[in-house]
C-alpha positions in Angstrom: 77.2 75.0 69.8 78.0 72.6 72.7 81.7 73.4 72.3 80.9 77.1 72.9 78.6 76.5 75.9 81.4 74.4 77.5 84.1 77.1 76.8 81.8 79.8 78.1 80.9 77.8 81.4 84.6 77.1 81.9 85.5 80.9 81.5 82.7 81.8 83.9 83.8 79.3 86.5 87.4 80.5 86.2 86.5 84.2 86.7 84.2 83.3 89.7 87.0 81.2 91.4 89.7 83.9 90.9 90.6 86.0 94.1 89.4 89.5 93.9 91.8 92.3 92.7 90.3 95.0 94.6 92.8 96.9 96.5 92.2 97.2 100.4 91.3 100.6 101.6 91.4 101.9 105.0 89.6 104.9 106.7 92.1 107.7 107.2 90.0 109.1 109.9 90.9 105.9 112.1 94.4 107.2 111.8 94.0 110.6 113.5 95.6 110.9 116.8 98.6 109.6 118.9 100.0 106.0 118.6 102.7 104.4 120.4 105.0 101.3 120.1 107.5 101.0 123.1 108.9 104.3 123.4 108.3 105.3 119.7 105.4 107.8 119.2 103.8 109.0 116.1 101.1 111.7 115.9 98.7 112.1 112.8 96.8 115.2 112.6 93.7 115.7 110.6 95.3 118.3 108.2 97.9 115.5 107.0 100.7 116.8 109.1 102.2 114.7 112.0 105.2 114.3 114.4 107.3 111.4 115.5 109.5 111.1 118.6 111.4 108.5 120.6 111.4 109.0 124.5 114.3 106.6 124.7 116.4 109.2 122.8 115.1 111.9 125.5 113.0 113.5 122.7 109.7 114.9 123.8 106.5 115.6 121.7 107.3 119.3 121.7 110.9 118.5 120.1 109.4 115.8 117.6 110.5 115.4 113.8 107.5 116.8 111.8 106.4 115.0 108.6 103.3 115.1 106.2 101.2 111.9 105.6 98.9 110.6 103.2 96.9 107.3 103.3 95.5 106.2 99.8 93.9 102.7 99.9 96.4 100.8 102.1 99.5 103.0 100.9 100.8 105.1 103.9 103.2 107.8 102.9 105.2 109.8 105.5 107.5 112.7 104.2 109.8 113.6 107.0 110.9 117.2 107.1 114.4 117.7 107.8 115.5 120.6 110.0 118.4 121.4 107.7 116.2 121.6 104.8 115.1 118.8 102.3 112.7 115.8 103.2 112.7 112.0 103.2 109.8 110.1 102.0 109.0 106.7 103.5 106.1 104.4 102.0 104.5 101.5 104.1 101.6 99.3 103.4 99.0 99.2 106.0 97.8 95.8 107.1 95.5 96.6 109.9 93.9 99.8 110.9 91.2 100.1 113.7 90.3 102.5 116.4 92.9 101.1 118.6 95.6 99.2 116.3 97.9 100.4 113.6 99.9 97.8 111.6 102.1 98.4 108.5 105.0 97.2 106.8 107.7 98.5 104.6 108.9 97.5 101.3 111.6 95.1 102.9 108.7 93.3 104.8 109.6 94.7 108.3 106.6 94.9 110.4 105.4 97.9 112.6 102.7 97.6 115.1 101.1 100.6 117.2 98.4 101.2 119.8 96.4 104.3 120.0 96.9 106.2 123.0 94.5 109.2 122.6 
């Protein structure tokens, strides 16, 4: 009986000391709006569509590349819609999302950081 109590106590202690495996979740409503990093802009609309453009390439918002997006937990997916047909999916892991800051990284670990402009 004493051996079982020791084993049970050890298991309880181990479970309590393990880090949580609960995935991080972000509020997608914080994503709505226009974000900027240098000359690169992203706009996330409430209907799951958006647009991206880079003013250094002399591209305006009216000429932006359209995409659809989803945010599930910390997984942000862009599906860029090509002008000649087809689409290009890109998946990121959101590391921070507040009313003014958006940060995420791609599968290679490259980090991206944006500030909300409206």
